Each structure stands twice: as structure tokens, then as C-alpha cells.
N, C-alpha and C positions, 0 to 999 in steps of 0.2 A: 545877673539878670538875663544878660544875653543868652545863656544857655536855656533858661526857661521859655525865652521866644522861640528858640530854634526847636525846642522840644514840643511847643504848641504847634509850630507850623507843621513839623513833620507829622502830629497826628492828625492835624486838619487834612494833609495831603492823603495820608492812608485812609481816614475816613471818606474823603471825596474818591478816591480809587476804589474802596469796597463798594461805595453806594453805585458807582458807574458800572462794576461788575454786576451789581445786582439787577440794577435797571435793564440792561442788555439782557441778561437771563430772562427776566420777566417779560420784555418784550419779545423775545423768541417765544417763550410758552405761549404768550397772548396770541403770537401768530399761528403756533399750532392749534390751539384751540379754535380760533376763528376759523381755519380751514377744516377743522373737524366737524365743526358745527355746519358749515356749509354743505359738506360732502353728506352729512346725516340728513339734512333738509332734502338734499337732491334724491337721496335713496329713498327717503320717506315719500315724497312724491312719485317716485317709480312705483313703489310697492303699492302704494294707494290707486295707481292708475291700474297694475296688475289684477289688483283685488277686484277693482271695478269691472275689468273685462271678464274675470272669471266668475263674479256674481254681481251683476249689474242690480241696480235698484228694481225691487219686485214690481214689474209691471203688470204680470199675470201670476196671481198665486199659484194657480194649477200647473205651472210650468216648472215650479220648484219639485225637487224629488220626493217621494212620498216618505222617506226616512228623515227628511229635515223638518224641524219642528217650524210652525209659522211663526213669524215676528209678530208680536201683539203690540209693544209699546216702544221697543228700541229703536235705534237708528242703525246699529251695527249689528252683525250677527257672526258668529264662530264660523270661521272657514277653517275646515281640517287641512293640514299640511298636504295630505296625501293628494287632494284636490288640485293643489297647486303644481304639482310633480308631473301632472298628466300633459 
């Protein structure tokens, strides 16, 4: 009977160690994901600011290039990558 108790105690300790290892691994993963989220959010804001500098809200429709179609209903327009590289 005493051997059974020791076996159960050993199994419980092993399960606790396994749970602790998994919890630490998940905590590290959550930290990496949180850091990635904030980095992406910062980059998104930076890119939005760059796009607004390159192509601000259309105050004067005549100021837009002749080859660019006019916006009719959408709030965003296609911005070619070549215009961002200039």
C-alpha cells in the first residue's frame, strides 16, 4: 500500500513539473506574441502616416494625376509601391 502512495506521489510531482514547464513555455510565447503585436501596430501607424504624406485626403481633385482614377465611394485608394519608393 505504501508503494502505491509513493507511485501516486511521484506521478503527481511529474505532472506538476510538466505543467510548470508548459506554463513557462506558454508565458514566453505570449510575451513574444505581445511584443510582435505592438511592433506591428507601431509599424502600421508609421506606414499610415507615410501613405497620408504621399497621398493625403483629396482636397483638390484636379491636383491628382491624370492617370489616377477618381475616388467615388471608397475611403482608401490604391497606392502603387513605385510612388512610395520615390
